[in-house]
Structure formats: C-alpha cells, structure tokens
C-alpha positions as CSV (number, residue, x, y, z in Angstrom):
1,M,0.0,0.1,0.0
2,G,1.3,3.6,-0.8
3,V,0.8,4.9,2.6
4,L,2.5,8.3,1.6
5,F,0.0,9.2,-1.1
6,F,-1.6,12.0,0.8
7,L,1.5,13.8,1.2
8,G,1.7,14.7,-2.5
9,K,4.7,15.3,-4.5
10,D,6.4,17.2,-1.9
11,W,6.2,14.5,1.0
12,K,10.1,14.4,1.4
13,R,10.0,18.1,2.6
14,V,7.5,17.3,5.3
15,K,8.9,18.0,8.8
16,K,9.8,15.0,10.7
17,E,10.0,14.7,14.6
18,G,13.7,15.4,14.8
19,Q,13.0,18.6,13.1
20,V,10.2,19.7,15.6
21,R,11.5,19.6,19.0
22,I,8.5,19.0,21.5
23,P,10.2,18.0,24.9
24,S,6.9,17.1,26.6
25,G,5.6,14.5,24.2
26,C,2.1,13.8,22.9
27,A,-1.3,15.0,24.2
28,I,-3.9,12.5,24.9
29,A,-7.5,13.2,26.5
30,A,-10.8,11.3,26.9
31,V,-14.1,11.8,28.6
32,I,-17.0,9.4,29.1
33,D,-20.5,9.8,30.7
34,R,-21.4,6.6,32.7
35,D,-25.1,7.4,32.3
36,G,-24.7,7.2,28.4
37,E,-25.6,11.0,28.1
38,R,-24.1,12.4,24.9
39,M,-22.0,15.6,24.8
40,S,-20.9,17.6,21.9
41,G,-17.4,17.0,20.4
42,K,-16.6,20.6,21.4
43,T,-15.9,19.1,24.9
44,I,-13.0,17.0,23.9
45,A,-11.8,19.7,21.5
46,N,-11.5,22.2,24.4
47,A,-9.4,19.7,26.1
48,M,-6.7,19.8,23.6
49,K,-6.2,23.6,23.5
50,P,-4.2,24.0,26.8
51,M,-1.9,21.1,25.7
52,H,-1.1,22.8,22.4
53,N,2.6,22.7,23.0
54,R,2.7,19.1,23.4
55,S,1.6,18.8,19.6
56,N,3.7,19.7,16.6
57,G,1.1,20.1,13.9
58,L,1.9,16.9,12.3
59,G,-1.2,15.0,13.5
60,G,-4.3,15.3,15.4
61,G,-7.5,13.3,15.8
62,F,-10.5,12.2,17.8
63,A,-12.8,9.2,18.2
64,G,-16.5,9.6,19.4
65,Y,-18.7,6.9,20.5
66,G,-22.6,6.9,20.2
67,I,-22.4,9.5,17.2
68,Y,-24.3,7.4,14.7
69,P,-27.5,6.6,16.4
70,D,-29.5,6.5,13.2
71,F,-27.2,3.8,11.8
72,R,-26.1,2.1,15.1
73,E,-26.5,-1.5,13.6
74,F,-24.2,-0.8,10.7
75,Y,-20.4,-0.7,10.6
76,A,-19.4,2.8,9.9
77,L,-16.2,2.8,7.6
78,H,-14.4,6.0,7.3
79,L,-12.1,6.2,4.2
80,F,-9.5,8.3,2.7
81,F,-9.1,8.2,-1.1
82,D,-6.5,9.8,-3.4
83,S,-8.8,10.3,-6.4
84,R,-12.4,9.6,-7.7
85,D,-11.1,6.5,-9.6
86,T,-9.7,5.0,-6.4
87,R,-13.1,5.6,-4.6
88,K,-14.9,3.9,-7.4
89,T,-12.7,1.0,-7.3
90,C,-13.2,0.5,-3.6
91,E,-16.9,1.0,-3.8
92,A,-17.1,-1.8,-6.2
93,F,-15.2,-4.0,-3.6
94,L,-17.5,-2.9,-0.8
95,K,-20.6,-3.6,-3.0
96,E,-19.3,-7.2,-3.5
97,Y,-19.0,-7.9,0.1
98,F,-21.3,-5.6,2.0
99,E,-24.9,-4.1,1.9
100,I,-24.3,-0.4,1.9
101,A,-27.1,1.3,3.8
102,H,-25.8,4.9,3.3
103,A,-22.7,6.6,1.7
104,E,-21.8,10.2,1.8
105,V,-18.8,12.5,1.9
106,I,-17.7,13.4,5.6
107,P,-18.7,17.0,6.2
108,T,-15.7,19.1,6.7
109,R,-15.0,23.0,6.8
110,K,-12.2,24.7,4.8
111,I,-9.7,26.4,7.1
112,P,-6.2,27.6,6.4
113,A,-4.6,25.5,9.0
114,I,-5.6,22.1,7.2
115,T,-4.4,21.7,3.9
116,D,-4.0,18.9,1.1
117,E,-6.9,17.1,2.4
118,P,-7.9,13.7,0.6
119,I,-11.2,12.8,-0.4
120,I,-13.0,11.6,2.8
121,W,-16.1,9.3,2.6
122,R,-18.1,7.3,5.1
123,Y,-20.0,4.1,4.4
124,F,-22.5,2.5,6.8
125,V,-22.4,-1.1,5.8
126,S,-23.5,-4.5,6.9
127,P,-21.7,-7.9,5.8
128,L,-23.6,-9.7,3.2
129,R,-25.2,-13.0,4.9
130,S,-24.1,-15.1,1.7
131,M,-20.6,-14.0,2.2
132,L,-20.6,-14.8,5.8
133,R,-22.0,-18.3,5.1
134,N,-19.6,-19.0,2.3
135,L,-16.5,-17.9,4.4
136,Q,-17.9,-19.2,7.5
137,L,-16.8,-16.2,9.5
138,D,-18.6,-14.1,12.2
139,E,-19.4,-10.5,11.3
140,E,-16.4,-8.9,13.1
141,E,-13.8,-11.2,11.6
142,F,-15.3,-10.6,8.2
143,V,-15.1,-6.8,8.7
144,V,-11.5,-7.1,10.0
145,R,-10.4,-9.1,6.9
146,A,-12.2,-6.6,4.6
147,V,-10.4,-3.7,6.2
148,M,-6.9,-5.3,6.0
149,K,-7.5,-6.3,2.3
150,I,-8.4,-2.7,1.5
151,N,-5.5,-1.2,3.3
152,T,-2.9,-3.5,1.9
153,E,-4.1,-4.0,-1.5
154,T,-6.0,-0.9,-2.7
155,D,-3.3,1.7,-3.5
156,G,-4.8,5.2,-2.6
157,A,-7.4,3.9,-0.3
158,Y,-7.1,3.6,3.6
159,V,-9.9,2.5,6.0
160,F,-9.2,4.7,9.3
161,S,-12.4,3.7,11.2
162,S,-14.6,0.5,11.1
163,G,-16.8,0.3,14.2
164,K,-20.5,0.4,14.9
165,N,-22.1,3.8,16.1
166,M,-18.5,5.3,16.5
167,G,-16.1,7.1,14.2
168,T,-12.6,8.5,14.1
169,F,-11.8,11.9,12.6
170,K,-8.1,12.7,12.0
171,A,-5.8,14.8,10.0
172,V,-2.3,16.4,9.6
173,G,-2.5,19.4,11.8
174,F,-3.1,20.6,15.4
175,P,-5.8,18.6,17.1
176,E,-7.8,21.9,17.8
177,D,-7.7,22.7,14.0
178,V,-8.7,19.1,13.2
179,A,-11.8,19.4,15.4
180,V,-12.9,22.7,13.5
181,F,-12.1,21.1,10.1
182,Y,-14.4,18.0,10.8
183,R,-17.1,20.1,12.4
184,L,-16.8,18.1,15.5
185,E,-19.2,20.4,17.5
186,E,-22.1,19.0,15.4
187,Y,-21.5,15.5,16.7
188,Q,-22.9,14.1,20.0
189,G,-21.3,11.1,21.8
190,Y,-21.2,9.6,25.2
191,S,-17.4,9.1,25.0
192,W,-14.7,10.8,23.2
193,T,-10.8,10.4,23.0
194,A,-8.4,12.7,21.4
195,H,-4.6,12.9,20.5
196,G,-2.3,15.6,19.5
197,R,1.2,15.1,17.8
198,Y,2.5,12.5,15.4
199,P,4.6,11.1,14.2
200,T,7.7,9.8,16.3
201,N,9.9,8.6,13.4
202,T,8.0,9.0,10.1
203,P,6.6,11.9,8.1
204,G,3.2,13.0,8.9
205,W,0.3,11.8,6.8
206,W,-3.4,11.7,7.2
207,G,-3.8,8.0,7.9
208,G,-0.9,8.0,10.3
209,A,-2.4,10.4,12.9
210,H,-4.1,8.9,16.0
211,P,-6.5,7.5,17.0
212,F,-5.8,4.0,15.5
213,T,-8.8,1.8,15.4
214,L,-10.1,-1.6,14.3
215,L,-13.8,-2.3,14.7
216,D,-15.0,-0.3,17.7
217,R,-11.5,-0.3,19.5
218,S,-9.5,2.9,19.3
219,V,-6.1,3.8,20.8
220,V,-4.5,7.1,21.4
221,H,-0.9,6.9,22.8
222,N,1.8,8.9,24.3
223,G,5.2,7.5,24.3
224,E,7.4,5.2,22.1
225,I,7.6,1.5,22.5
226,S,10.9,-0.3,22.0
227,S,9.3,-3.6,21.6
228,Y,7.7,-2.6,18.4
229,N,9.5,-5.3,16.0
230,A,8.9,-8.2,18.5
231,N,5.1,-7.2,18.8
232,R,4.6,-6.7,15.1
233,R,6.2,-10.0,14.0
234,F,4.0,-11.9,16.7
235,I,0.7,-10.1,15.7
236,E,1.2,-10.4,12.0
237,M,1.2,-14.2,12.4
238,F,-2.7,-13.9,13.0
239,G,-3.5,-12.0,10.0
240,Y,-3.0,-8.3,11.1
241,K,-1.2,-6.2,8.6
242,C,1.0,-3.5,10.1
243,T,1.4,-1.2,7.1
244,L,2.1,2.1,9.0
245,Q,5.4,1.4,10.8
246,T,4.3,3.0,14.0
247,D,3.8,1.3,17.4
248,T,0.2,2.6,18.2
249,E,-1.0,0.6,15.3
250,V,0.4,-2.5,16.8
251,I,-1.0,-1.8,20.2
252,T,-4.4,-1.4,18.5
253,Y,-4.2,-4.9,17.0
254,I,-2.8,-6.3,20.2
255,M,-5.8,-5.3,22.1
256,D,-8.1,-6.7,19.3
257,Y,-6.4,-9.8,19.4
258,L,-6.4,-10.4,23.1
259,V,-10.1,-9.1,23.8
260,R,-11.9,-10.3,20.8
261,V,-9.9,-13.2,19.6
262,Q,-8.5,-14.6,22.7
263,G,-11.4,-13.7,24.8
264,L,-9.4,-11.9,27.6
265,T,-11.1,-9.4,30.0
266,L,-9.7,-5.9,29.8
267,S,-7.9,-6.2,32.9
268,E,-6.2,-9.4,31.7
269,A,-5.3,-7.7,28.4
270,A,-3.7,-5.0,30.4
271,S,-1.6,-7.5,32.4
272,V,-0.3,-8.7,29.1
273,V,0.6,-5.4,27.6
274,A,1.9,-3.9,30.8
275,A,2.7,-7.2,32.7
276,P,4.1,-6.9,36.2
277,F,7.7,-7.8,36.7
278,W,8.4,-11.4,37.6
279,S,9.7,-10.2,40.9
280,T,6.5,-8.4,41.6
281,I,4.5,-11.6,40.6
282,Q,6.5,-13.8,42.9
283,R,5.8,-11.5,45.8
284,E,2.0,-11.4,45.3
285,K,0.1,-12.7,48.4
286,N,-2.9,-13.9,46.6
287,E,-2.4,-17.2,45.0
288,E,-5.1,-16.8,42.3
289,D,-3.5,-13.4,41.1
290,R,0.0,-15.0,41.0
291,R,-1.3,-17.9,39.1
292,R,-3.2,-15.6,36.6
293,H,-0.3,-13.2,35.9
294,T,2.2,-16.2,35.6
295,Y,0.0,-17.7,33.0
296,L,-0.6,-14.3,31.0
297,R,3.3,-13.7,31.0
298,T,4.0,-17.2,30.0
299,V,1.5,-17.5,27.2
300,F,1.9,-14.1,25.6
301,P,5.4,-13.0,26.2
302,N,5.6,-11.4,22.8
303,L,2.8,-8.9,23.5
304,L,4.4,-7.2,26.4
305,V,4.7,-3.7,25.4
306,T,8.1,-2.1,26.7
307,G,9.1,1.5,26.8
308,P,7.3,4.6,28.0
309,F,3.6,4.8,27.2
310,S,0.3,5.9,28.4
311,I,-2.6,4.9,26.3
312,V,-6.4,5.3,26.3
313,L,-8.4,2.5,24.7
314,G,-11.9,3.5,23.5
315,F,-14.5,0.7,22.8
316,T,-18.3,0.4,22.8
317,G,-19.7,1.2,26.3
318,G,-16.3,2.2,27.8
319,L,-12.8,3.4,28.2
320,M,-9.5,2.0,29.5
321,A,-6.6,4.2,30.4
322,L,-3.2,2.4,31.1
323,N,0.4,3.5,31.9
324,D,3.5,1.4,31.4
325,R,4.4,-0.2,34.7
326,L,7.2,2.4,35.6
327,K,4.8,5.2,34.7
328,L,7.2,7.0,32.4
329,R,4.6,9.0,30.8
330,S,2.2,11.4,32.5
331,M,-1.6,10.7,32.8
332,V,-4.2,12.0,35.3
333,A,-7.9,11.3,35.8
334,G,-10.8,13.1,37.5
335,E,-14.4,12.9,38.0
336,K,-17.5,15.1,38.2
337,E,-20.9,13.6,38.8
338,N,-21.4,10.9,36.2
339,R,-18.5,11.9,34.0
340,V,-14.9,10.7,34.1
341,F,-12.0,12.5,32.5
342,I,-8.6,11.5,31.5
343,A,-5.8,13.5,30.1
344,S,-2.0,14.0,29.9
345,E,-2.3,17.1,32.1
346,E,-4.8,18.4,34.7
347,A,-5.2,21.6,32.7
348,A,-6.9,19.5,30.0
349,I,-9.4,18.1,32.5
350,Q,-10.1,21.6,33.8
351,A,-10.8,22.8,30.2
352,M,-13.4,20.0,30.0
353,E,-14.8,20.5,33.5
354,P,-13.6,23.4,35.6
355,E,-15.2,21.8,38.8
356,A,-13.7,18.3,38.2
357,E,-13.0,16.6,41.5
358,S,-11.0,13.6,42.8
359,I,-8.1,14.2,40.4
360,W,-5.6,11.4,40.7
361,A,-2.6,9.9,38.8
362,P,-3.3,6.2,38.0
363,P,-0.4,4.0,39.1
364,G,1.7,2.4,36.4
365,G,0.6,-0.8,35.0
366,E,-2.8,-0.6,36.7
367,P,-5.7,0.1,34.3
368,V,-8.4,2.5,34.8
369,I,-11.6,0.9,33.4
370,V,-14.9,3.1,33.0
371,R,-17.9,1.6,31.7
372,V,-21.3,3.1,30.6
373,K,-24.3,1.7,32.5
374,E,-25.7,-1.5,30.9
375,G,-28.2,-0.4,28.4
376,A,-27.6,3.2,28.8
377,F,-26.2,4.0,25.3
C-alpha cells in the first residue's frame, strides 16, 4: 500500500519529529459519561487547547462513540481516497461484500490550518449474509479481513475507522484545528478520545495520525515502545497487517487480538501489555493473582509492550486508561458527577470541566476501566 500518497509530490519536505522539538511529548485526552448521556465533540476539542505545546502540527485526531444513532446497527467505515477513480474501485469492492445502507462525503470545513486533504467518505455497511456463510466467518472477523484487504491491496485507499455507532476523525494538523475542520461540534457522543502530535519517526500523513482503530476499538498513545518489532512480528502471524510502521497501530491490533480473539477481559489484556515484573508476581500474596499473572506472562510474552507509554483504549460502552508499569509518561484522571475525564495534564481536565473532582494519577501498570451503565447507550 502506498501509505504516503496523501503527502503529495513534496512529501519528502514534510517535517519529521527530529526537526520539531517537542520535549513534553504527545497530548491525549478522553471523557465518558457513565449514564450514556451524549455530549458535543466541542468538549473534547477544548481539552486539547491547553496542551497545544505537546503537539507539533503533524497530526491530530478524535474518536467519538454513540455518534451515529440512526445507523447504530451498521459498521461505519471512514475512508481516505487519493482520487475519484480509487473511490469507485473501492466502492465496487464494498458492494461485492457488504450491503451499503448509506454513503456520503464526511462534512468538513475549509480552514487555512488544514491543507492537502484527501477525499473523505463514510459508508454504513452490513456484511452480506451469503458472504458470511460462504466464508464461515462471524461479522467482526469478516470486517477485519475486509479492512486489512483494502488497506494492503488498494493503492490510494485507506480505512481509518470501522466500528459500529462510532467514528474516528483525524488529519495532519493541530488537534484543535482538526476539530474545526471536521465540524466536531456538530456530533454528539457519550464518550470521546483525542490525540495531538505524530509521528515519532516518520513523516506526517493523514492516515498515520491517532487514533488508530479496528472495529470499535480505538487507541491514542503517548510514548514510544521499544518492543515494536517483536510485537509486530507476533501479531502479523494472526492475519493483522502493520502497514504504517508505527507502534500505536500495533497496540491497537494487540488489544483486538487479546480481547476479541482470545476472549481476555480488559484487566487481563492490560496484564499482558503492561505485565508485572516477575519479581512483583513472585511477591503477590494472593495465589489466584499470582497464577493468573504467571499464566499471562508465559502464554503471551511477545505481546508485552516495553518502553514509556500512556494509552487510552476506547470501545463500545467504555474506556480503559493504562500507563507503562514504570509510569514513564504522564496521565491523570478526574471525575464530576457521572463523567470521568482522562488526560496528559490536569489543565486539559479543567478545560473540559472546571469543577472536576477527585483528580488522581493512576499507578503504572494498573488500568483505569470506566463503563457506561448497561443499556444506557
């Protein structure tokens, strides 16, 4: 796949991380309403403004949950295209495998800060029952394979969001500008995540900005993992295609594999990604915890993510925040009535809710999992 096609002819002149010194790292933020009450995308956009200096203008993005209530039973595929011909080719593929309930250009707003935008469409689709029977796949695995096929075999097309009743919006630019570009204030969701800054080692391009998603799981990430190659080689054995050469894509696929494919709980998945040290496991007094952590470290050693990181995983009905086990990247959380806020800095929480309470810093390696009340969304 030609992942640099959105950079145009002058992509080699795009600034890289080493040319834009940002000592404080990425900006991440998230908010969720436990009652399932929806809030405007403006809320999460406001969180990114006081963290402007953490970004570098090479990437920004958001993921919103509950934003497509009229099409909640359909997978919302968000795609970038480099041309109309590419779009037509991709649509022919979609029609062969899916029922398309609705298709349209994703509304945007022209602003000077966001330039060289690709063609951006969304498709609300449902897998054809005949295809599911022929391939003997469940819906989610079918969609995953379709996404991987488009992203690896269709030059000039890239699926950057593929979940039900959720969507990702990202671009090259500062996150507060990306929010204006995508008219985020017009969307209502019960949960939002956001990211500013990208990339660590490669030129910025639209598909490479955070969040990274697969089905309803989205990941925003602050840090740089040193286990990328080991993680990538292992996860690609199970059909995932890592086309972007960035660690956050790998983390997204790891979480999908552990939770959807292997059936682990979020806490167990967190204990794989940010596994306790062996010395810590040996000192655990609870025998059940010691056995569980020993099992997870033994069975999934190649999915241990090493290096500094803080991530927020969004999924249908909830959020999970997780630091590396040494807590080498900042992350704080706060609450106000039914809402929970997560961000790289307390200032971002205050921007979302000036009267936020109980602000704390989650310990390294211990997930913060927040769910919407059952049936609320």
